[in-house]
Backbone as CSV, one residue per row, in Angstrom:
resi,resn,N_x,N_y,N_z,CA_x,CA_y,CA_z,C_x,C_y,C_z
1,MET,0.818,-1.206,0.000,0.000,0.000,0.000,0.851,1.254,0.000
2,ASP,1.926,1.027,0.727,2.797,2.218,0.728,3.267,2.550,-0.650
3,SER,3.567,1.497,-1.419,4.050,1.758,-2.781,2.956,2.319,-3.652
4,ASP,1.695,1.809,-3.431,0.611,2.383,-4.235,0.366,3.821,-3.888
5,ASP,0.390,4.100,-2.552,0.170,5.502,-2.166,1.266,6.414,-2.713
6,ASP,2.459,5.799,-2.648,3.567,6.644,-3.159,3.419,6.916,-4.635
7,ARG,3.016,5.854,-5.373,2.846,6.060,-6.802,1.715,7.023,-7.078
8,GLY,0.623,6.882,-6.245,-0.498,7.805,-6.444,-0.095,9.219,-6.143
9,ALA,0.639,9.321,-5.067,1.073,10.680,-4.726,2.013,11.233,-5.762
10,GLY,2.897,10.304,-6.253,3.827,10.776,-7.286,3.111,11.108,-8.559
11,ALA,2.097,10.282,-8.897,1.356,10.589,-10.116,0.579,11.858,-9.984
12,GLY,-0.011,12.025,-8.770,-0.771,13.273,-8.570,0.135,14.480,-8.524
13,HIS,1.311,14.303,-8.047,2.218,15.446,-7.915,2.793,15.875,-9.246
14,GLY,3.030,14.916,-10.127,3.624,15.253,-11.421,2.775,16.184,-12.242
15,PRO,1.511,15.870,-12.521,0.691,16.801,-13.307,0.492,18.133,-12.644
16,ALA,0.379,18.089,-11.301,0.175,19.359,-10.595,1.378,20.260,-10.764
17,SER,2.558,19.701,-10.708,3.767,20.521,-10.863,3.860,21.097,-12.253
18,ALA,3.489,20.275,-13.235,3.516,20.780,-14.618,2.538,21.907,-14.812
19,ALA,1.351,21.739,-14.172,0.357,22.806,-14.294,0.828,24.072,-13.625
20,GLU,1.431,23.865,-12.433,1.922,25.051,-11.730,2.994,25.771,-12.538
21,ILE,3.861,24.985,-13.176,4.920,25.613,-13.969,4.341,26.370,-15.145
22,SER,3.308,25.741,-15.779,2.697,26.405,-16.931,1.959,27.653,-16.538
23,GLU,1.396,27.636,-15.291,0.698,28.835,-14.847,1.680,29.939,-14.450
24,ASP,2.812,29.548,-13.846,3.753,30.580,-13.381,4.476,31.258,-14.536
25,GLY,4.801,30.568,-15.592,5.553,31.184,-16.690,5.905,30.148,-17.720
26,PRO,6.503,30.546,-18.782,6.862,29.617,-19.847,8.007,28.722,-19.419
27,THR,7.976,27.562,-19.969,9.042,26.604,-19.702,10.266,27.007,-20.488
28,PRO,11.411,26.452,-20.102,12.632,26.804,-20.844,12.547,26.465,-22.310
29,ASP,11.791,25.412,-22.662,11.683,25.067,-24.082,10.867,26.082,-24.859
30,GLU,9.941,26.763,-24.141,9.077,27.723,-24.817,9.716,29.106,-24.971
31,VAL,10.830,29.376,-24.289,11.474,30.698,-24.339,12.346,30.781,-25.581
32,THR,12.102,31.774,-26.416,12.910,31.997,-27.625,13.871,33.160,-27.369
33,PRO,15.158,32.981,-27.626,16.123,34.071,-27.359,15.933,35.230,-28.324
34,THR,16.091,36.444,-27.803,15.992,37.674,-28.615,17.361,38.336,-28.681
35,VAL,17.730,38.806,-29.887,19.021,39.469,-30.096,18.775,40.969,-30.270
36,THR,19.423,41.767,-29.441,19.271,43.229,-29.476,20.515,43.844,-30.094
37,SER,20.334,44.602,-31.167,21.472,45.262,-31.830,21.882,46.506,-31.049
38,PRO,23.166,46.994,-31.221,23.588,48.216,-30.507,22.759,49.434,-30.872
39,ALA,22.308,49.513,-32.120,21.487,50.670,-32.507,20.167,50.680,-31.774
40,ASP,19.538,49.424,-31.651,18.278,49.359,-30.919,18.489,49.692,-29.465
41,ALA,19.645,49.249,-28.922,19.904,49.516,-27.509,20.087,50.999,-27.256
42,SER,20.801,51.668,-28.162,21.003,53.102,-27.958,19.718,53.881,-28.139
43,SER,18.893,53.450,-29.117,17.622,54.146,-29.318,16.673,53.898,-28.180
44,ALA,16.798,52.712,-27.595,15.940,52.424,-26.452,16.416,53.150,-25.215
45,ALA,17.751,53.332,-25.110,18.275,53.993,-23.919,17.978,55.483,-23.938
46,VAL,18.045,56.132,-25.136,17.810,57.568,-25.242,16.572,57.787,-26.084
47,SER,15.586,58.316,-25.508,14.346,58.564,-26.227,14.443,59.867,-27.001
48,PRO,13.768,59.993,-28.138,13.814,61.246,-28.911,13.324,62.438,-28.133
49,ALA,12.412,62.197,-27.219,11.882,63.325,-26.453,12.911,63.897,-25.508
50,ALA,13.879,63.009,-25.081,14.874,63.477,-24.119,15.982,64.280,-24.779
51,VAL,16.141,64.215,-26.144,17.207,64.910,-26.852,16.631,66.160,-27.503
52,SER,17.240,67.324,-27.172,16.827,68.587,-27.786,18.011,69.135,-28.555
53,PRO,17.946,69.241,-29.885,19.089,69.709,-30.671,19.475,71.136,-30.288
54,ALA,20.838,71.332,-30.044,21.338,72.651,-29.659,21.516,73.512,-30.903
55,VAL,20.974,74.684,-30.881,21.063,75.619,-31.996,22.020,76.728,-31.590
56,GLY,23.136,76.884,-32.341,24.126,77.891,-32.020,24.247,78.922,-33.114
57,GLY,25.127,79.905,-32.877,25.348,80.947,-33.866,24.185,81.906,-33.961
58,MET,24.072,82.542,-35.121,22.997,83.503,-35.320,21.631,82.843,-35.339
59,ALA,21.585,81.537,-35.686,20.293,80.856,-35.724,19.681,80.727,-34.341
60,GLY,20.521,80.770,-33.308,20.002,80.675,-31.952,19.466,81.982,-31.409
61,LEU,19.635,83.075,-32.157,19.147,84.370,-31.707,17.723,84.590,-32.185
62,SER,17.096,85.501,-31.515,15.758,85.883,-31.963,15.870,86.728,-33.228
63,LEU,14.758,86.930,-33.908,14.771,87.626,-35.189,15.337,89.042,-35.099
64,PRO,14.976,89.855,-34.107,15.566,91.207,-34.047,17.083,91.180,-33.901
65,TYR,17.567,90.272,-33.037,19.013,90.195,-32.848,19.710,89.638,-34.088
66,GLN,19.055,88.759,-34.812,19.626,88.275,-36.062,19.790,89.412,-37.068
67,LEU,18.803,90.287,-37.138,18.899,91.430,-38.047,20.028,92.371,-37.640
68,ILE,20.144,92.612,-36.328,21.216,93.498,-35.850,22.582,92.903,-36.162
69,ALA,22.746,91.601,-35.925,24.028,90.948,-36.206,24.351,90.971,-37.690
70,ALA,23.350,90.762,-38.535,23.587,90.786,-39.980,24.015,92.172,-40.450
71,VAL,23.363,93.216,-39.925,23.735,94.582,-40.301,25.152,94.905,-39.831
72,ALA,25.508,94.459,-38.600,26.853,94.723,-38.080,27.919,94.023,-38.916
73,LEU,27.670,92.767,-39.288,28.632,92.045,-40.120,28.787,92.694,-41.489
74,ALA,27.681,93.138,-42.061,27.756,93.804,-43.362,28.540,95.111,-43.268
75,ALA,28.328,95.863,-42.175,29.052,97.124,-42.008,30.548,96.882,-41.849
76,PHE,30.919,95.872,-41.046,32.337,95.553,-40.885,32.947,95.085,-42.204
77,GLY,32.193,94.329,-42.988,32.704,93.888,-44.286,32.957,95.040,-45.228
78,VAL,32.009,95.977,-45.292,32.184,97.149,-46.157,33.357,97.998,-45.682
79,LEU,33.476,98.176,-44.352,34.580,98.964,-43.807,35.926,98.310,-44.106
80,GLY,35.989,96.985,-43.969,37.238,96.290,-44.269,37.622,96.399,-45.730
81,CYS,36.655,96.253,-46.624,36.939,96.401,-48.055,37.390,97.820,-48.390
82,MET,36.775,98.809,-47.749,37.169,100.194,-48.001,38.587,100.453,-47.498
83,GLN,38.922,99.880,-46.325,40.271,100.053,-45.796,41.314,99.438,-46.727
84,LEU,41.047,98.233,-47.207,41.976,97.586,-48.133,42.130,98.393,-49.418
85,ALA,41.026,98.929,-49.916,41.089,99.713,-51.145,41.895,100.996,-50.943
86,MET,41.694,101.669,-49.804,42.422,102.907,-49.546,43.918,102.654,-49.383
87,VAL,44.278,101.593,-48.654,45.696,101.272,-48.484,46.323,100.893,-49.818
88,PHE,45.576,100.159,-50.623,46.080,99.784,-51.952,46.357,101.020,-52.797
89,LEU,45.424,101.964,-52.814,45.625,103.183,-53.597,46.753,104.033,-53.028
90,HIS,46.941,103.952,-51.708,47.991,104.762,-51.085,49.385,104.265,-51.460
91,VAL,49.564,102.944,-51.495,50.890,102.383,-51.770,51.115,102.111,-53.254
92,ALA,50.061,102.173,-54.051,50.207,101.902,-55.482,50.871,103.088,-56.176
93,PRO,51.493,102.852,-57.312,52.074,103.972,-58.067,50.989,104.917,-58.568
94,SER,51.408,106.073,-59.006,50.462,107.086,-59.461,49.627,106.555,-60.622
95,ASN,48.321,106.735,-60.512,47.405,106.266,-61.547,46.231,107.228,-61.629
96,THR,45.257,106.893,-62.453,44.118,107.790,-62.667,43.323,108.004,-61.391
97,LEU,43.074,106.929,-60.637,42.277,107.058,-59.416,42.980,107.915,-58.376
98,THR,44.280,107.692,-58.183,44.989,108.478,-57.177,45.109,109.941,-57.581
99,LYS,45.167,110.208,-58.876,45.225,111.602,-59.306,43.895,112.309,-59.089
100,GLN,42.790,111.582,-59.249,41.472,112.197,-59.088,41.031,112.240,-57.629
101,HIS,41.370,111.215,-56.863,40.882,111.110,-55.483,42.038,111.034,-54.487
102,GLY,43.167,111.632,-54.829,44.323,111.586,-53.938,44.064,112.245,-52.597
103,ALA,43.319,113.356,-52.596,43.038,114.052,-51.337,42.194,113.190,-50.410
104,ALA,41.184,112.510,-50.965,40.342,111.641,-50.136,41.139,110.468,-49.577
105,VAL,42.027,109.913,-50.384,42.862,108.805,-49.907,43.776,109.270,-48.782
106,ASP,44.382,110.446,-48.927,45.269,110.965,-47.886,44.506,111.250,-46.601
107,GLU,43.293,111.788,-46.716,42.497,112.049,-45.516,42.145,110.759,-44.787
108,TRP,41.942,109.691,-45.545,41.612,108.409,-44.912,42.849,107.787,-44.263
109,ILE,43.987,107.873,-44.922,45.192,107.173,-44.475,45.881,107.903,-43.328
110,TYR,46.121,109.197,-43.496,46.917,109.930,-42.512,46.053,110.384,-41.346
111,PRO,46.634,110.371,-40.121,47.967,109.845,-39.791,47.948,108.410,-39.264
112,GLU,46.737,107.839,-39.081,46.649,106.552,-38.388,47.196,105.391,-39.209
113,PHE,46.976,105.408,-40.512,47.299,104.239,-41.338,48.419,104.524,-42.338
114,GLU,49.331,105.401,-41.966,50.411,105.739,-42.893,51.268,104.510,-43.179
115,GLN,51.611,104.329,-44.433,52.458,103.216,-44.866,53.766,103.788,-45.411
116,ASN,54.885,103.257,-44.897,56.196,103.702,-45.354,56.835,102.703,-46.310
117,TRP,56.022,101.936,-46.971,56.521,100.978,-47.963,55.640,101.069,-49.191
118,LYS,56.122,100.524,-50.281,55.382,100.581,-51.545,55.113,99.164,-52.024
119,LEU,53.886,98.949,-52.452,53.490,97.620,-52.907,54.089,97.299,-54.266
120,PHE,54.181,98.296,-55.124,54.726,98.088,-56.453,55.925,99.016,-56.646
121,ALA,56.816,98.630,-57.519,57.995,99.446,-57.799,58.243,99.479,-59.299
122,PRO,57.440,100.221,-60.052,57.677,100.289,-61.496,58.989,100.972,-61.836
123,ASN,59.448,101.902,-60.978,60.741,102.550,-61.146,61.554,102.309,-59.874
124,PRO,62.098,101.108,-59.701,62.769,100.782,-58.444,63.962,101.674,-58.165
125,LEU,64.677,102.116,-59.206,65.819,102.994,-59.013,65.394,104.410,-59.370
126,GLN,65.110,105.219,-58.372,64.629,106.575,-58.611,65.747,107.598,-58.580
127,GLN,66.899,107.211,-58.021,68.036,108.115,-57.946,69.317,107.350,-58.249
128,ASN,70.216,108.021,-58.881,71.559,107.491,-59.075,72.481,108.192,-58.087
129,VAL,73.046,107.422,-57.179,73.922,107.963,-56.142,75.343,107.521,-56.450
130,ALA,76.219,108.479,-56.616,77.631,108.205,-56.885,78.456,108.691,-55.700
131,VAL,79.314,107.833,-55.194,80.206,108.179,-54.088,81.553,108.576,-54.683
132,GLN,81.983,109.778,-54.349,83.228,110.316,-54.896,84.161,110.708,-53.760
133,VAL,85.441,110.739,-54.054,86.443,111.074,-53.044,87.546,111.911,-53.690
134,ARG,88.101,112.790,-52.920,89.305,113.499,-53.338,90.299,113.473,-52.179
135,THR,91.542,113.614,-52.520,92.596,113.453,-51.524,93.476,114.696,-51.469
136,GLU,94.118,114.819,-50.358,95.185,115.811,-50.192,96.460,115.027,-49.936
137,ILE,97.382,115.114,-50.858,98.591,114.304,-50.780,99.790,115.194,-50.483
138,ALA,100.821,114.555,-49.965,102.067,115.270,-49.666,102.911,115.361,-50.924
139,GLY,103.347,116.568,-51.260,104.184,116.785,-52.438,105.456,117.516,-52.081
140,PRO,106.362,117.631,-53.005,107.629,118.327,-52.708,107.431,119.806,-52.403
141,ASP,106.378,120.371,-52.951,106.102,121.791,-52.704,105.018,121.992,-51.652
142,GLY,104.684,120.960,-50.926,103.647,121.058,-49.916,102.427,120.229,-50.292
143,PRO,101.416,120.249,-49.445,100.211,119.456,-49.722,99.536,119.897,-51.019
144,ARG,98.977,118.914,-51.701,98.325,119.200,-52.981,96.982,118.472,-53.013
145,THR,95.933,119.192,-53.401,94.586,118.620,-53.459,94.337,118.053,-54.843
146,MET,93.904,116.795,-54.870,93.649,116.097,-56.123,92.185,116.278,-56.535
147,PRO,91.874,116.095,-57.807,90.471,116.221,-58.249,89.613,115.079,-57.720
148,TRP,88.315,115.276,-57.853,87.375,114.265,-57.379,87.495,112.993,-58.213
149,ARG,87.370,111.881,-57.519,87.458,110.566,-58.164,86.167,109.807,-57.883
150,ASP,85.523,109.326,-58.932,84.215,108.670,-58.818,84.417,107.176,-58.569
151,LEU,84.253,106.759,-57.316,84.416,105.342,-56.973,83.250,104.506,-57.485
152,SER,82.051,105.084,-57.508,80.888,104.338,-58.010,81.020,104.061,-59.501
153,ALA,81.568,105.024,-60.241,81.770,104.803,-61.675,82.782,103.691,-61.913
154,GLU,83.795,103.597,-61.066,84.766,102.513,-61.198,84.104,101.158,-60.963
155,ASP,83.229,101.091,-59.966,82.496,99.840,-59.737,81.592,99.520,-60.916
156,GLY,80.950,100.554,-61.476,80.078,100.324,-62.619,80.824,99.777,-63.820
157,ARG,82.022,100.306,-64.062,82.813,99.792,-65.187,83.258,98.355,-64.945
158,ALA,83.510,98.008,-63.686,83.904,96.628,-63.383,82.736,95.663,-63.528
159,ILE,81.519,96.151,-63.290,80.336,95.286,-63.388,79.869,95.158,-64.828
160,ARG,79.948,96.250,-65.582,79.429,96.264,-66.949,80.188,95.259,-67.819
161,GLY,79.434,94.350,-68.420,80.035,93.323,-69.255,80.494,92.095,-68.503
162,ASN,80.398,92.135,-67.177,80.809,90.988,-66.358,79.589,90.116,-66.097
163,LEU,79.633,88.867,-66.541,78.483,87.987,-66.349,78.298,87.591,-64.893
164,LEU,79.362,87.547,-64.135,79.281,87.142,-62.730,79.994,88.175,-61.865
165,PRO,79.407,89.367,-61.717,80.050,90.376,-60.865,80.015,89.954,-59.407
166,SER,81.016,90.363,-58.687,81.108,89.975,-57.281,80.171,90.819,-56.429
167,HIS,79.893,90.311,-55.241,79.060,91.042,-54.294,79.743,92.337,-53.865
168,VAL,81.057,92.320,-53.761,81.793,93.523,-53.374,81.625,94.610,-54.421
169,GLN,81.747,94.249,-55.680,81.612,95.240,-56.748,80.211,95.832,-56.795
170,GLN,79.214,95.044,-56.478,77.836,95.511,-56.602,77.355,96.293,-55.389
171,ASN,77.754,95.882,-54.194,77.064,96.387,-53.005,77.964,97.001,-51.939
172,GLU,79.257,96.756,-51.954,80.084,97.192,-50.830,80.044,98.702,-50.644
173,LEU,80.331,99.443,-51.699,80.382,100.900,-51.587,78.997,101.482,-51.330
174,ARG,78.003,100.973,-52.025,76.642,101.497,-51.855,76.138,101.278,-50.437
175,ARG,76.347,100.085,-49.901,75.859,99.802,-48.554,76.656,100.561,-47.504
176,ALA,77.926,100.786,-47.748,78.718,101.583,-46.806,78.192,103.015,-46.740
177,TRP,77.849,103.571,-47.907,77.319,104.941,-47.915,75.930,104.988,-47.281
178,ASP,75.095,104.019,-47.566,73.778,103.969,-46.926,73.916,103.843,-45.413
179,PHE,74.883,103.071,-44.968,75.133,102.919,-43.533,75.510,104.259,-42.914
180,TYR,76.353,105.022,-43.600,76.767,106.318,-43.068,75.601,107.297,-43.042
181,VAL,74.882,107.397,-44.147,73.774,108.358,-44.224,72.695,108.024,-43.204
182,GLY,72.425,106.734,-43.003,71.388,106.345,-42.059,71.752,106.547,-40.606
183,SER,73.028,106.735,-40.309,73.460,106.890,-38.916,73.994,108.289,-38.626
184,HIS,73.760,109.242,-39.531,74.154,110.637,-39.330,72.991,111.546,-39.706
185,ASP,72.971,112.729,-39.093,71.939,113.695,-39.445,72.393,114.520,-40.652
186,ASP,71.605,115.536,-40.988,71.912,116.345,-42.174,73.190,117.162,-42.017
187,LYS,73.613,117.359,-40.770,74.850,118.107,-40.525,76.031,117.186,-40.258
188,ASN,75.868,115.923,-40.644,76.933,114.921,-40.528,77.348,114.660,-39.086
189,ARG,76.391,114.793,-38.180,76.656,114.455,-36.785,76.198,113.030,-36.522
190,ALA,77.055,112.266,-35.860,76.790,110.841,-35.646,75.637,110.644,-34.675
191,ASN,74.806,109.641,-34.974,73.702,109.268,-34.089,74.108,108.032,-33.285
192,GLY,74.905,108.255,-32.256,75.292,107.138,-31.401,76.493,106.378,-31.944
193,LEU,76.660,105.164,-31.422,77.822,104.348,-31.764,77.810,103.907,-33.219
194,ARG,76.627,103.702,-33.774,76.559,103.283,-35.176,77.113,104.367,-36.097
195,GLY,76.922,105.616,-35.734,77.473,106.691,-36.543,78.990,106.678,-36.543
196,THR,79.582,106.491,-35.372,81.045,106.415,-35.295,81.582,105.214,-36.058
197,LEU,80.896,104.084,-35.923,81.330,102.875,-36.627,81.218,103.042,-38.139
198,SER,80.131,103.670,-38.606,79.963,103.853,-40.052,81.024,104.792,-40.619
199,GLU,81.405,105.820,-39.860,82.460,106.725,-40.335,83.789,105.987,-40.474
200,LYS,84.124,105.170,-39.492,85.366,104.396,-39.579,85.330,103.440,-40.762
201,TYR,84.163,102.870,-41.006,84.030,101.919,-42.114,84.235,102.610,-43.457
202,VAL,83.624,103.789,-43.635,83.763,104.523,-44.893,85.212,104.965,-45.087
203,ARG,85.833,105.462,-44.055,87.222,105.919,-44.164,88.151,104.767,-44.543
204,ARG,87.959,103.637,-43.919,88.818,102.494,-44.215,88.564,101.967,-45.633
205,LEU,87.300,101.962,-46.050,86.972,101.487,-47.390,87.561,102.404,-48.462
206,VAL,87.479,103.719,-48.237,88.032,104.664,-49.207,89.545,104.502,-49.314
207,MET,90.209,104.359,-48.192,91.658,104.187,-48.226,92.050,102.863,-48.870
208,LEU,91.207,101.853,-48.719,91.475,100.583,-49.390,91.403,100.747,-50.904
209,ARG,90.444,101.553,-51.379,90.334,101.799,-52.816,91.497,102.668,-53.318
210,LEU,91.885,103.656,-52.529,92.951,104.551,-52.970,94.314,103.887,-52.921
211,GLY,94.494,102.990,-51.991,95.815,102.388,-51.824,96.269,101.602,-53.019
212,ALA,95.322,101.105,-53.819,95.697,100.296,-54.977,96.125,101.149,-56.165
213,HIS,95.905,102.479,-56.113,96.174,103.317,-57.289,97.154,104.456,-56.988
214,ASP,97.066,105.044,-55.809,97.875,106.223,-55.522,99.151,105.808,-54.794
215,GLY,100.275,106.241,-55.320,101.536,105.916,-54.670,101.969,106.955,-53.665
216,ALA,101.424,108.168,-53.742,101.826,109.228,-52.829,101.192,109.028,-51.461
217,THR,101.732,109.726,-50.495,101.214,109.653,-49.137,99.961,110.516,-49.027
218,VAL,98.874,109.909,-48.603,97.604,110.613,-48.473,97.532,111.214,-47.079
219,LEU,97.355,112.522,-47.023,97.265,113.215,-45.743,95.823,113.317,-45.257
220,ARG,94.935,113.704,-46.156,93.523,113.850,-45.795,92.658,113.356,-46.946
221,ILE,91.435,113.013,-46.612,90.463,112.599,-47.632,89.153,113.337,-47.379
222,GLN,88.409,113.525,-48.460,87.078,114.121,-48.372,86.143,113.330,-49.278
223,VAL,84.997,112.982,-48.751,84.023,112.152,-49.461,82.759,112.976,-49.694
224,ARG,82.140,112.755,-50.829,80.863,113.392,-51.125,80.016,112.424,-51.948
225,SER,78.735,112.705,-51.984,77.814,111.933,-52.825,77.207,112.863,-53.859
226,GLU,77.076,112.355,-55.065,76.419,113.090,-56.145,75.132,112.351,-56.482
227,VAL,74.022,113.006,-56.288,72.708,112.389,-56.476,72.041,113.023,-57.689
228,ARG,71.631,112.171,-58.610,70.895,112.613,-59.790,69.621,111.785,-59.909
229,ALA,68.514,112.455,-60.137,67.251,111.743,-60.323,67.258,111.019,-61.658
230,VAL,66.647,109.849,-61.662,66.531,109.085,-62.900,65.535,109.795,-63.811
231,PRO,65.889,110.070,-65.040,64.947,110.778,-65.929,63.702,109.952,-66.196
232,ALA,62.608,110.649,-66.452,61.343,109.970,-66.731,61.425,109.253,-68.074
233,PRO,60.696,108.154,-68.221,60.701,107.448,-69.510,60.078,108.302,-70.608
234,SER,60.318,107.907,-71.825,59.863,108.703,-72.968,58.345,108.797,-73.050
235,TRP,57.635,107.763,-72.553,56.183,107.783,-72.658,55.512,108.524,-71.509
236,SER,56.285,108.991,-70.525,55.716,109.669,-69.361,55.734,111.177,-69.580
237,ASP,54.733,111.846,-68.970,54.666,113.302,-69.057,55.226,113.969,-67.802
238,GLU,55.920,113.220,-66.951,56.508,113.783,-65.738,57.689,114.682,-66.089
239,LYS,57.810,115.746,-65.326,58.924,116.670,-65.473,59.846,116.477,-64.272
240,ILE,60.971,115.849,-64.503,61.905,115.528,-63.426,63.224,116.237,-63.687
241,SER,63.698,116.941,-62.672,64.990,117.605,-62.781,66.103,116.584,-62.552
242,THR,66.996,116.491,-63.494,68.102,115.537,-63.406,69.412,116.205,-63.015
243,GLY,69.332,117.419,-62.516,70.546,118.104,-62.078,71.127,117.457,-60.832
244,PRO,72.437,117.549,-60.630,73.063,116.897,-59.479,72.867,117.690,-58.191
245,SER,72.811,116.960,-57.107,72.851,117.552,-55.771,73.930,116.817,-54.986
246,TYR,74.637,117.557,-54.145,75.814,117.000,-53.478,75.636,117.042,-51.963
247,ARG,76.185,116.038,-51.345,76.342,116.039,-49.892,77.832,115.858,-49.623
248,VAL,78.465,116.907,-49.152,79.916,116.922,-48.985,80.239,116.727,-47.510
249,LEU,81.073,115.759,-47.225,81.510,115.492,-45.862,82.761,116.310,-45.553
250,PRO,83.059,116.527,-44.296,84.263,117.295,-43.950,85.541,116.510,-44.272
251,TRP,86.633,117.230,-44.278,87.928,116.579,-44.487,88.250,115.691,-43.291
252,TRP,88.772,114.513,-43.602,89.202,113.580,-42.563,90.711,113.389,-42.664
253,LYS,91.388,113.572,-41.565,92.824,113.304,-41.529,93.050,111.801,-41.465
254,VAL,93.903,111.317,-42.320,94.159,109.882,-42.394,95.015,109.466,-41.207
255,THR,94.569,108.441,-40.505,95.306,107.877,-39.379,95.688,106.435,-39.690
256,ALA,96.435,105.842,-38.785,96.850,104.448,-38.983,95.652,103.513,-38.999
257,ASP,94.571,103.864,-38.286,93.381,103.001,-38.268,92.652,102.996,-39.607
258,ASP,92.885,104.022,-40.420,92.208,104.088,-41.717,92.911,103.271,-42.794
259,LEU,94.141,102.895,-42.552,94.922,102.210,-43.575,94.630,100.722,-43.562
260,PRO,94.702,100.079,-44.713,94.517,98.625,-44.761,95.624,97.919,-43.997
261,GLU,95.372,96.665,-43.651,96.376,95.881,-42.948,97.613,95.726,-43.825
262,GLY,98.747,95.908,-43.209,100.000,95.815,-43.949,100.514,97.157,-44.407
263,ALA,99.629,98.168,-44.421,100.055,99.502,-44.847,100.139,100.475,-43.690
264,ALA,99.766,100.021,-42.485,99.771,100.923,-41.338,101.176,101.381,-41.017
265,GLY,102.140,100.461,-41.087,103.513,100.831,-40.766,104.074,101.853,-41.723
266,SER,103.828,101.654,-43.007,104.324,102.609,-43.997,103.614,103.945,-43.882
267,GLY,102.318,103.911,-43.498,101.586,105.157,-43.340,102.118,105.976,-42.189
268,GLU,102.424,105.322,-41.070,102.962,106.036,-39.927,104.349,106.583,-40.246
269,ALA,105.136,105.792,-41.008,106.471,106.269,-41.366,106.384,107.491,-42.267
270,GLY,105.374,107.494,-43.171,105.225,108.629,-44.072,104.791,109.878,-43.352
271,GLN,103.952,109.695,-42.294,103.504,110.853,-41.543,104.592,111.361,-40.613
């Protein structure tokens, strides 16, 4: 009986358990797996209602402020274009517009926007500057002043016809003179240490040029510049004076420091 009761109880328990399982939820065999993609997961995690697109720039402003910003940008654009045009006309060579509206351009530019450079250079060489020197030499009858000697013309003759002129021939004398003029005032007074250095440089350079040609003892030297304006081209109606103008420096007594190396001893002996 015990076995029958047990079987009855077991039989009664089996269907009841199955029913209870079916009532509580699906069995493992009835569960179908679901695959969730990352896109579905992200869309499920963030709802469209929770995301509000951020609007920046002028689009984020109200209509009145958008109009004000647009007018301000347009005004700045016009002002910038006008500034560029005025500066262009100021630095450009003489033309029809600058001749007709030169006063308006000057009123716009000066003094705040003055430009000390030129955008174009149709006539890059506006002046011919020649550096000349004359000497006072010791003679049997006393000191004698020699005529002016054009050092720039000598450099020009050395360059003319030379396919590969040296840097010294092209620029040494010119840059030495520019160095002197830029470091002295109109009365040939030195502006600081650069003025003193430029004077020593010019004196030494002149004596270097003279030493190769003059055999007599040089007591003093005098340097000057001859400036002539470049004549206007044939097609231009400009009236340019091509007469010379001179800047004459004072006489300099030659010292041992002015002589090239190797000639200092002979110079002191001559003096």
